[in-house]
PDB file of N, CA, C and O in Angstrom:
ATOM      1  N   MET A   1       0.839  -1.176   0.000  1.00  0.00           N
ATOM      2  CA  MET A   1       0.000   0.000   0.000  1.00  0.00           C
ATOM      3  C   MET A   1       0.884   1.240   0.000  1.00  0.00           C
ATOM      4  O   MET A   1       2.038   1.204   0.430  1.00  0.00           O
ATOM      5  N   GLU A   2       0.330   2.310  -0.480  1.00  0.00           N
ATOM      6  CA  GLU A   2       1.062   3.570  -0.539  1.00  0.00           C
ATOM      7  C   GLU A   2       0.189   4.682   0.027  1.00  0.00           C
ATOM      8  O   GLU A   2      -1.000   4.768  -0.279  1.00  0.00           O
ATOM      9  N   TYR A   3       0.787   5.527   0.850  1.00  0.00           N
ATOM     10  CA  TYR A   3       0.075   6.638   1.478  1.00  0.00           C
ATOM     11  C   TYR A   3       0.813   7.941   1.199  1.00  0.00           C
ATOM     12  O   TYR A   3       2.033   7.947   1.035  1.00  0.00           O
ATOM     13  N   ASN A   4       0.074   9.038   1.145  1.00  0.00           N
ATOM     14  CA  ASN A   4       0.679  10.362   1.029  1.00  0.00           C
ATOM     15  C   ASN A   4       1.058  10.848   2.415  1.00  0.00           C
ATOM     16  O   ASN A   4       0.273  10.735   3.357  1.00  0.00           O
ATOM     17  N   ALA A   5       2.254  11.387   2.538  1.00  0.00           N
ATOM     18  CA  ALA A   5       2.714  11.954   3.803  1.00  0.00           C
ATOM     19  C   ALA A   5       2.919  13.452   3.610  1.00  0.00           C
ATOM     20  O   ALA A   5       3.426  13.889   2.577  1.00  0.00           O
ATOM     21  N   VAL A   6       2.519  14.233   4.611  1.00  0.00           N
ATOM     22  CA  VAL A   6       2.663  15.686   4.570  1.00  0.00           C
ATOM     23  C   VAL A   6       3.809  16.070   5.504  1.00  0.00           C
ATOM     24  O   VAL A   6       3.733  15.859   6.714  1.00  0.00           O
ATOM     25  N   PHE A   7       4.872  16.635   4.927  1.00  0.00           N
ATOM     26  CA  PHE A   7       6.053  17.039   5.682  1.00  0.00           C
ATOM     27  C   PHE A   7       5.997  18.536   5.944  1.00  0.00           C
ATOM     28  O   PHE A   7       5.700  19.321   5.044  1.00  0.00           O
ATOM     29  N   THR A   8       6.284  18.929   7.182  1.00  0.00           N
ATOM     30  CA  THR A   8       6.309  20.338   7.561  1.00  0.00           C
ATOM     31  C   THR A   8       7.681  20.660   8.131  1.00  0.00           C
ATOM     32  O   THR A   8       8.132  20.028   9.087  1.00  0.00           O
ATOM     33  N   SER A   9       8.342  21.648   7.538  1.00  0.00           N
ATOM     34  CA  SER A   9       9.634  22.098   8.035  1.00  0.00           C
ATOM     35  C   SER A   9       9.404  22.904   9.312  1.00  0.00           C
ATOM     36  O   SER A   9       8.643  23.871   9.309  1.00  0.00           O
ATOM     37  N   GLU A  10      10.054  22.509  10.392  1.00  0.00           N
ATOM     38  CA  GLU A  10       9.855  23.162  11.683  1.00  0.00           C
ATOM     39  C   GLU A  10      10.823  24.326  11.864  1.00  0.00           C
ATOM     40  O   GLU A  10      11.952  24.280  11.375  1.00  0.00           O
ATOM     41  N   ASP A  11      10.382  25.371  12.567  1.00  0.00           N
ATOM     42  CA  ASP A  11      11.201  26.564  12.793  1.00  0.00           C
ATOM     43  C   ASP A  11      12.525  26.243  13.479  1.00  0.00           C
ATOM     44  O   ASP A  11      13.552  26.826  13.132  1.00  0.00           O
ATOM     45  N   GLY A  12      12.519  25.341  14.433  1.00  0.00           N
ATOM     46  CA  GLY A  12      13.728  24.988  15.162  1.00  0.00           C
ATOM     47  C   GLY A  12      14.596  23.966  14.449  1.00  0.00           C
ATOM     48  O   GLY A  12      15.610  23.527  14.992  1.00  0.00           O
ATOM     49  N   GLY A  13      14.213  23.584  13.244  1.00  0.00           N
ATOM     50  CA  GLY A  13      14.932  22.563  12.488  1.00  0.00           C
ATOM     51  C   GLY A  13      14.176  21.250  12.494  1.00  0.00           C
ATOM     52  O   GLY A  13      13.359  20.999  13.380  1.00  0.00           O
ATOM     53  N   GLY A  14      14.443  20.437  11.533  1.00  0.00           N
ATOM     54  CA  GLY A  14      13.787  19.149  11.428  1.00  0.00           C
ATOM     55  C   GLY A  14      12.432  19.239  10.755  1.00  0.00           C
ATOM     56  O   GLY A  14      12.029  20.293  10.262  1.00  0.00           O
ATOM     57  N   PHE A  15      11.740  18.115  10.745  1.00  0.00           N
ATOM     58  CA  PHE A  15      10.464  18.003  10.051  1.00  0.00           C
ATOM     59  C   PHE A  15       9.460  17.255  10.913  1.00  0.00           C
ATOM     60  O   PHE A  15       9.806  16.290  11.594  1.00  0.00           O
ATOM     61  N   SER A  16       8.216  17.709  10.876  1.00  0.00           N
ATOM     62  CA  SER A  16       7.111  16.913  11.399  1.00  0.00           C
ATOM     63  C   SER A  16       6.395  16.348  10.182  1.00  0.00           C
ATOM     64  O   SER A  16       6.433  16.941   9.104  1.00  0.00           O
ATOM     65  N   VAL A  17       5.750  15.218  10.350  1.00  0.00           N
ATOM     66  CA  VAL A  17       5.119  14.553   9.211  1.00  0.00           C
ATOM     67  C   VAL A  17       3.861  13.831   9.680  1.00  0.00           C
ATOM     68  O   VAL A  17       3.831  13.227  10.752  1.00  0.00           O
ATOM     69  N   SER A  18       2.821  13.909   8.846  1.00  0.00           N
ATOM     70  CA  SER A  18       1.564  13.230   9.158  1.00  0.00           C
ATOM     71  C   SER A  18       1.042  12.537   7.911  1.00  0.00           C
ATOM     72  O   SER A  18       1.476  12.823   6.795  1.00  0.00           O
ATOM     73  N   VAL A  19       0.107  11.626   8.118  1.00  0.00           N
ATOM     74  CA  VAL A  19      -0.523  10.891   7.025  1.00  0.00           C
ATOM     75  C   VAL A  19      -2.019  11.177   7.104  1.00  0.00           C
ATOM     76  O   VAL A  19      -2.703  10.613   7.957  1.00  0.00           O
ATOM     77  N   PRO A  20      -2.546  12.046   6.228  1.00  0.00           N
ATOM     78  CA  PRO A  20      -3.954  12.437   6.309  1.00  0.00           C
ATOM     79  C   PRO A  20      -4.935  11.268   6.279  1.00  0.00           C
ATOM     80  O   PRO A  20      -5.975  11.326   6.936  1.00  0.00           O
ATOM     81  N   GLU A  21      -4.628  10.220   5.538  1.00  0.00           N
ATOM     82  CA  GLU A  21      -5.537   9.074   5.435  1.00  0.00           C
ATOM     83  C   GLU A  21      -5.587   8.242   6.712  1.00  0.00           C
ATOM     84  O   GLU A  21      -6.512   7.452   6.899  1.00  0.00           O
ATOM     85  N   LEU A  22      -4.604   8.410   7.589  1.00  0.00           N
ATOM     86  CA  LEU A  22      -4.523   7.618   8.818  1.00  0.00           C
ATOM     87  C   LEU A  22      -4.569   8.566  10.011  1.00  0.00           C
ATOM     88  O   LEU A  22      -3.537   9.046  10.478  1.00  0.00           O
ATOM     89  N   SER A  23      -5.761   8.822  10.488  1.00  0.00           N
ATOM     90  CA  SER A  23      -5.978   9.779  11.573  1.00  0.00           C
ATOM     91  C   SER A  23      -5.094   9.466  12.780  1.00  0.00           C
ATOM     92  O   SER A  23      -5.136   8.362  13.322  1.00  0.00           O
ATOM     93  N   GLY A  24      -4.298  10.442  13.190  1.00  0.00           N
ATOM     94  CA  GLY A  24      -3.433  10.260  14.347  1.00  0.00           C
ATOM     95  C   GLY A  24      -2.084   9.647  14.040  1.00  0.00           C
ATOM     96  O   GLY A  24      -1.299   9.411  14.958  1.00  0.00           O
ATOM     97  N   CYS A  25      -1.790   9.380  12.779  1.00  0.00           N
ATOM     98  CA  CYS A  25      -0.501   8.805  12.401  1.00  0.00           C
ATOM     99  C   CYS A  25       0.452   9.946  12.058  1.00  0.00           C
ATOM    100  O   CYS A  25       0.287  10.622  11.043  1.00  0.00           O
ATOM    101  N   PHE A  26       1.446  10.151  12.912  1.00  0.00           N
ATOM    102  CA  PHE A  26       2.394  11.232  12.690  1.00  0.00           C
ATOM    103  C   PHE A  26       3.745  10.853  13.271  1.00  0.00           C
ATOM    104  O   PHE A  26       3.854   9.914  14.060  1.00  0.00           O
ATOM    105  N   SER A  27       4.782  11.596  12.871  1.00  0.00           N
ATOM    106  CA  SER A  27       6.128  11.371  13.372  1.00  0.00           C
ATOM    107  C   SER A  27       6.935  12.635  13.132  1.00  0.00           C
ATOM    108  O   SER A  27       6.379  13.690  12.826  1.00  0.00           O
ATOM    109  N   GLN A  28       8.256  12.520  13.273  1.00  0.00           N
ATOM    110  CA  GLN A  28       9.141  13.657  13.061  1.00  0.00           C
ATOM    111  C   GLN A  28      10.542  13.128  12.802  1.00  0.00           C
ATOM    112  O   GLN A  28      10.806  11.933  12.937  1.00  0.00           O
ATOM    113  N   GLY A  29      11.434  14.033  12.427  1.00  0.00           N
ATOM    114  CA  GLY A  29      12.827  13.670  12.232  1.00  0.00           C
ATOM    115  C   GLY A  29      13.685  14.909  12.132  1.00  0.00           C
ATOM    116  O   GLY A  29      13.211  15.968  11.719  1.00  0.00           O
ATOM    117  N   ASP A  30      14.948  14.784  12.508  1.00  0.00           N
ATOM    118  CA  ASP A  30      15.875  15.913  12.425  1.00  0.00           C
ATOM    119  C   ASP A  30      16.214  16.257  10.982  1.00  0.00           C
ATOM    120  O   ASP A  30      16.536  17.405  10.676  1.00  0.00           O
ATOM    121  N   THR A  31      16.143  15.267  10.088  1.00  0.00           N
ATOM    122  CA  THR A  31      16.377  15.481   8.657  1.00  0.00           C
ATOM    123  C   THR A  31      15.183  14.929   7.884  1.00  0.00           C
ATOM    124  O   THR A  31      14.375  14.173   8.423  1.00  0.00           O
ATOM    125  N   PHE A  32      15.084  15.318   6.610  1.00  0.00           N
ATOM    126  CA  PHE A  32      14.004  14.801   5.766  1.00  0.00           C
ATOM    127  C   PHE A  32      14.083  13.280   5.678  1.00  0.00           C
ATOM    128  O   PHE A  32      13.064  12.594   5.758  1.00  0.00           O
ATOM    129  N   GLU A  33      15.296  12.758   5.514  1.00  0.00           N
ATOM    130  CA  GLU A  33      15.479  11.312   5.390  1.00  0.00           C
ATOM    131  C   GLU A  33      15.059  10.589   6.668  1.00  0.00           C
ATOM    132  O   GLU A  33      14.430   9.533   6.612  1.00  0.00           O
ATOM    133  N   GLU A  34      15.412  11.165   7.827  1.00  0.00           N
ATOM    134  CA  GLU A  34      15.018  10.553   9.096  1.00  0.00           C
ATOM    135  C   GLU A  34      13.499  10.601   9.271  1.00  0.00           C
ATOM    136  O   GLU A  34      12.896   9.641   9.751  1.00  0.00           O
ATOM    137  N   ALA A  35      12.883  11.721   8.881  1.00  0.00           N
ATOM    138  CA  ALA A  35      11.423  11.837   8.972  1.00  0.00           C
ATOM    139  C   ALA A  35      10.749  10.812   8.065  1.00  0.00           C
ATOM    140  O   ALA A  35       9.737  10.226   8.450  1.00  0.00           O
ATOM    141  N   GLN A  36      11.293  10.584   6.858  1.00  0.00           N
ATOM    142  CA  GLN A  36      10.752   9.564   5.947  1.00  0.00           C
ATOM    143  C   GLN A  36      10.813   8.186   6.595  1.00  0.00           C
ATOM    144  O   GLN A  36       9.834   7.440   6.583  1.00  0.00           O
ATOM    145  N   LYS A  37      11.962   7.861   7.155  1.00  0.00           N
ATOM    146  CA  LYS A  37      12.146   6.558   7.803  1.00  0.00           C
ATOM    147  C   LYS A  37      11.182   6.412   8.981  1.00  0.00           C
ATOM    148  O   LYS A  37      10.562   5.363   9.156  1.00  0.00           O
ATOM    149  N   ASN A  38      11.062   7.459   9.780  1.00  0.00           N
ATOM    150  CA  ASN A  38      10.208   7.395  10.967  1.00  0.00           C
ATOM    151  C   ASN A  38       8.732   7.284  10.620  1.00  0.00           C
ATOM    152  O   ASN A  38       7.998   6.557  11.289  1.00  0.00           O
ATOM    153  N   ILE A  39       8.278   7.995   9.581  1.00  0.00           N
ATOM    154  CA  ILE A  39       6.853   7.917   9.234  1.00  0.00           C
ATOM    155  C   ILE A  39       6.537   6.556   8.621  1.00  0.00           C
ATOM    156  O   ILE A  39       5.433   6.042   8.801  1.00  0.00           O
ATOM    157  N   LYS A  40       7.483   5.968   7.905  1.00  0.00           N
ATOM    158  CA  LYS A  40       7.269   4.618   7.362  1.00  0.00           C
ATOM    159  C   LYS A  40       7.049   3.635   8.512  1.00  0.00           C
ATOM    160  O   LYS A  40       6.152   2.793   8.457  1.00  0.00           O
ATOM    161  N   GLU A  41       7.871   3.748   9.548  1.00  0.00           N
ATOM    162  CA  GLU A  41       7.711   2.883  10.721  1.00  0.00           C
ATOM    163  C   GLU A  41       6.383   3.165  11.426  1.00  0.00           C
ATOM    164  O   GLU A  41       5.702   2.237  11.862  1.00  0.00           O
ATOM    165  N   ALA A  42       6.015   4.441  11.538  1.00  0.00           N
ATOM    166  CA  ALA A  42       4.750   4.802  12.189  1.00  0.00           C
ATOM    167  C   ALA A  42       3.557   4.226  11.429  1.00  0.00           C
ATOM    168  O   ALA A  42       2.602   3.746  12.040  1.00  0.00           O
ATOM    169  N   ILE A  43       3.610   4.274  10.097  1.00  0.00           N
ATOM    170  CA  ILE A  43       2.523   3.713   9.278  1.00  0.00           C
ATOM    171  C   ILE A  43       2.423   2.208   9.505  1.00  0.00           C
ATOM    172  O   ILE A  43       1.330   1.675   9.694  1.00  0.00           O
ATOM    173  N   GLU A  44       3.566   1.528   9.487  1.00  0.00           N
ATOM    174  CA  GLU A  44       3.561   0.080   9.692  1.00  0.00           C
ATOM    175  C   GLU A  44       2.966  -0.277  11.054  1.00  0.00           C
ATOM    176  O   GLU A  44       2.174  -1.214  11.157  1.00  0.00           O
ATOM    177  N   LEU A  45       3.341   0.461  12.095  1.00  0.00           N
ATOM    178  CA  LEU A  45       2.789   0.203  13.428  1.00  0.00           C
ATOM    179  C   LEU A  45       1.305   0.536  13.483  1.00  0.00           C
ATOM    180  O   LEU A  45       0.525  -0.192  14.096  1.00  0.00           O
ATOM    181  N   TYR A  46       0.920   1.623  12.852  1.00  0.00           N
ATOM    182  CA  TYR A  46      -0.482   2.047  12.843  1.00  0.00           C
ATOM    183  C   TYR A  46      -1.376   0.976  12.233  1.00  0.00           C
ATOM    184  O   TYR A  46      -2.488   0.739  12.705  1.00  0.00           O
ATOM    185  N   LEU A  47      -0.885   0.337  11.186  1.00  0.00           N
ATOM    186  CA  LEU A  47      -1.691  -0.643  10.464  1.00  0.00           C
ATOM    187  C   LEU A  47      -1.730  -2.014  11.140  1.00  0.00           C
ATOM    188  O   LEU A  47      -2.534  -2.864  10.757  1.00  0.00           O
ATOM    189  N   GLU A  48      -0.875  -2.239  12.136  1.00  0.00           N
ATOM    190  CA  GLU A  48      -0.941  -3.488  12.892  1.00  0.00           C
ATOM    191  C   GLU A  48      -2.149  -3.410  13.815  1.00  0.00           C
ATOM    192  O   GLU A  48      -2.265  -2.460  14.589  1.00  0.00           O
ATOM    193  N   PRO A  49      -3.050  -4.385  13.752  1.00  0.00           N
ATOM    194  CA  PRO A  49      -4.307  -4.316  14.509  1.00  0.00           C
ATOM    195  C   PRO A  49      -4.144  -4.025  15.999  1.00  0.00           C
ATOM    196  O   PRO A  49      -4.939  -3.267  16.554  1.00  0.00           O
ATOM    197  N   GLU A  50      -3.153  -4.594  16.659  1.00  0.00           N
ATOM    198  CA  GLU A  50      -3.025  -4.386  18.103  1.00  0.00           C
ATOM    199  C   GLU A  50      -2.564  -2.973  18.461  1.00  0.00           C
ATOM    200  O   GLU A  50      -2.725  -2.553  19.607  1.00  0.00           O
ATOM    201  N   PHE A  51      -1.995  -2.230  17.507  1.00  0.00           N
ATOM    202  CA  PHE A  51      -1.561  -0.859  17.769  1.00  0.00           C
ATOM    203  C   PHE A  51      -2.558   0.170  17.254  1.00  0.00           C
ATOM    204  O   PHE A  51      -2.472   1.346  17.605  1.00  0.00           O
ATOM    205  N   ASN A  52      -3.485  -0.255  16.440  1.00  0.00           N
ATOM    206  CA  ASN A  52      -4.406   0.685  15.791  1.00  0.00           C
ATOM    207  C   ASN A  52      -5.502   1.112  16.760  1.00  0.00           C
ATOM    208  O   ASN A  52      -6.386   0.327  17.104  1.00  0.00           O
ATOM    209  N   LYS A  53      -5.431   2.357  17.192  1.00  0.00           N
ATOM    210  CA  LYS A  53      -6.420   2.892  18.130  1.00  0.00           C
ATOM    211  C   LYS A  53      -7.490   3.715  17.419  1.00  0.00           C
ATOM    212  O   LYS A  53      -8.547   3.979  17.993  1.00  0.00           O
ATOM    213  N   ALA A  54      -7.233   4.119  16.193  1.00  0.00           N
ATOM    214  CA  ALA A  54      -8.186   4.946  15.444  1.00  0.00           C
ATOM    215  C   ALA A  54      -8.667   4.161  14.231  1.00  0.00           C
ATOM    216  O   ALA A  54      -7.923   3.337  13.700  1.00  0.00           O
ATOM    217  N   PRO A  55      -9.887   4.398  13.787  1.00  0.00           N
ATOM    218  CA  PRO A  55     -10.378   3.689  12.604  1.00  0.00           C
ATOM    219  C   PRO A  55      -9.619   4.106  11.347  1.00  0.00           C
ATOM    220  O   PRO A  55      -9.221   5.262  11.199  1.00  0.00           O
ATOM    221  N   VAL A  56      -9.427   3.156  10.458  1.00  0.00           N
ATOM    222  CA  VAL A  56      -8.803   3.445   9.169  1.00  0.00           C
ATOM    223  C   VAL A  56      -9.917   3.710   8.180  1.00  0.00           C
ATOM    224  O   VAL A  56     -10.779   2.859   7.960  1.00  0.00           O
ATOM    225  N   TYR A  57      -9.899   4.881   7.587  1.00  0.00           N
ATOM    226  CA  TYR A  57     -10.916   5.240   6.618  1.00  0.00           C
ATOM    227  C   TYR A  57     -10.397   4.946   5.224  1.00  0.00           C
ATOM    228  O   TYR A  57      -9.303   5.369   4.852  1.00  0.00           O
ATOM    229  N   SER A  58     -11.178   4.232   4.472  1.00  0.00           N
ATOM    230  CA  SER A  58     -10.811   3.923   3.103  1.00  0.00           C
ATOM    231  C   SER A  58     -11.086   5.139   2.230  1.00  0.00           C
ATOM    232  O   SER A  58     -12.202   5.660   2.206  1.00  0.00           O
ATOM    233  N   VAL A  59     -10.063   5.582   1.518  1.00  0.00           N
ATOM    234  CA  VAL A  59     -10.193   6.729   0.626  1.00  0.00           C
ATOM    235  C   VAL A  59      -9.985   6.234  -0.793  1.00  0.00           C
ATOM    236  O   VAL A  59      -8.972   5.604  -1.098  1.00  0.00           O
ATOM    237  N   ASP A  60     -10.932   6.517  -1.648  1.00  0.00           N
ATOM    238  CA  ASP A  60     -10.823   6.131  -3.047  1.00  0.00           C
ATOM    239  C   ASP A  60      -9.814   7.054  -3.723  1.00  0.00           C
ATOM    240  O   ASP A  60     -10.103   8.237  -3.903  1.00  0.00           O
ATOM    241  N   PRO A  61      -8.629   6.545  -4.106  1.00  0.00           N
ATOM    242  CA  PRO A  61      -7.603   7.406  -4.690  1.00  0.00           C
ATOM    243  C   PRO A  61      -8.036   8.068  -5.997  1.00  0.00           C
ATOM    244  O   PRO A  61      -7.419   9.043  -6.425  1.00  0.00           O
ATOM    245  N   ARG A  62      -9.073   7.559  -6.626  1.00  0.00           N
ATOM    246  CA  ARG A  62      -9.554   8.190  -7.856  1.00  0.00           C
ATOM    247  C   ARG A  62     -10.251   9.513  -7.558  1.00  0.00           C
ATOM    248  O   ARG A  62     -10.426  10.337  -8.455  1.00  0.00           O
ATOM    249  N   ASN A  63     -10.648   9.719  -6.309  1.00  0.00           N
ATOM    250  CA  ASN A  63     -11.333  10.947  -5.912  1.00  0.00           C
ATOM    251  C   ASN A  63     -10.404  11.918  -5.198  1.00  0.00           C
ATOM    252  O   ASN A  63     -10.872  12.909  -4.637  1.00  0.00           O
ATOM    253  N   GLN A  64      -9.117  11.664  -5.205  1.00  0.00           N
ATOM    254  CA  GLN A  64      -8.186  12.467  -4.432  1.00  0.00           C
ATOM    255  C   GLN A  64      -6.937  12.739  -5.246  1.00  0.00           C
ATOM    256  O   GLN A  64      -6.478  11.880  -5.999  1.00  0.00           O
ATOM    257  N   PHE A  65      -6.389  13.931  -5.094  1.00  0.00           N
ATOM    258  CA  PHE A  65      -5.132  14.255  -5.745  1.00  0.00           C
ATOM    259  C   PHE A  65      -4.424  15.327  -4.932  1.00  0.00           C
ATOM    260  O   PHE A  65      -5.039  16.000  -4.105  1.00  0.00           O
ATOM    261  N   MET A  66      -3.133  15.479  -5.172  1.00  0.00           N
ATOM    262  CA  MET A  66      -2.344  16.513  -4.518  1.00  0.00           C
ATOM    263  C   MET A  66      -1.835  17.455  -5.592  1.00  0.00           C
ATOM    264  O   MET A  66      -1.525  17.032  -6.706  1.00  0.00           O
ATOM    265  N   ALA A  67      -1.751  18.737  -5.253  1.00  0.00           N
ATOM    266  CA  ALA A  67      -1.233  19.732  -6.178  1.00  0.00           C
ATOM    267  C   ALA A  67      -0.523  20.817  -5.383  1.00  0.00           C
ATOM    268  O   ALA A  67      -0.973  21.180  -4.296  1.00  0.00           O
ATOM    269  N   PRO A  68       0.588  21.344  -5.912  1.00  0.00           N
ATOM    270  CA  PRO A  68       1.273  22.433  -5.215  1.00  0.00           C
ATOM    271  C   PRO A  68       0.471  23.728  -5.331  1.00  0.00           C
ATOM    272  O   PRO A  68      -0.099  24.021  -6.382  1.00  0.00           O
ATOM    273  N   ILE A  69       0.432  24.489  -4.262  1.00  0.00           N
ATOM    274  CA  ILE A  69      -0.248  25.775  -4.236  1.00  0.00           C
ATOM    275  C   ILE A  69       0.776  26.819  -3.830  1.00  0.00           C
ATOM    276  O   ILE A  69       1.335  26.742  -2.736  1.00  0.00           O
ATOM    277  N   LYS A  70       1.030  27.798  -4.695  1.00  0.00           N
ATOM    278  CA  LYS A  70       1.991  28.854  -4.411  1.00  0.00           C
ATOM    279  C   LYS A  70       1.266  30.014  -3.747  1.00  0.00           C
ATOM    280  O   LYS A  70       0.260  30.509  -4.256  1.00  0.00           O
ATOM    281  N   VAL A  71       1.788  30.439  -2.605  1.00  0.00           N
ATOM    282  CA  VAL A  71       1.206  31.552  -1.868  1.00  0.00           C
ATOM    283  C   VAL A  71       2.287  32.603  -1.677  1.00  0.00           C
ATOM    284  O   VAL A  71       3.393  32.287  -1.238  1.00  0.00           O
ATOM    285  N   THR A  72       1.976  33.843  -2.002  1.00  0.00           N
ATOM    286  CA  THR A  72       2.922  34.933  -1.780  1.00  0.00           C
ATOM    287  C   THR A  72       2.273  35.974  -0.887  1.00  0.00           C
ATOM    288  O   THR A  72       1.064  36.200  -0.944  1.00  0.00           O
ATOM    289  N   PHE A  73       3.092  36.601  -0.067  1.00  0.00           N
ATOM    290  CA  PHE A  73       2.594  37.669   0.791  1.00  0.00           C
ATOM    291  C   PHE A  73       3.755  38.583   1.142  1.00  0.00           C
ATOM    292  O   PHE A  73       4.915  38.172   1.108  1.00  0.00           O
ATOM    293  N   ALA A  74       3.437  39.814   1.478  1.00  0.00           N
ATOM    294  CA  ALA A  74       4.455  40.801   1.833  1.00  0.00           C
ATOM    295  C   ALA A  74       4.746  40.718   3.323  1.00  0.00           C
ATOM    296  O   ALA A  74       3.847  40.535   4.143  1.00  0.00           O
ATOM    297  N   ILE A  75       6.015  40.855   3.649  1.00  0.00           N
ATOM    298  CA  ILE A  75       6.409  40.829   5.063  1.00  0.00           C
ATOM    299  C   ILE A  75       6.688  42.246   5.523  1.00  0.00           C
ATOM    300  O   ILE A  75       7.037  42.460   6.684  1.00  0.00           O
TER     301      ILE A  75
END
């Protein structure tokens, strides 16, 4: 299975990461690579029945897509 992960660059350094399709599935890492590794492990644990505390919602990938959105503002 494949899931989309949302990475957020943190002000103090590092990244936080969540998986929108898996409510409550999140992790972090000091580097992008570490955050990738950590979220992969979090997803695997989340999907194991004995660790899954939240319901898994099935999302039809044909009804979902990701696109970059550019936002500009004056400081």
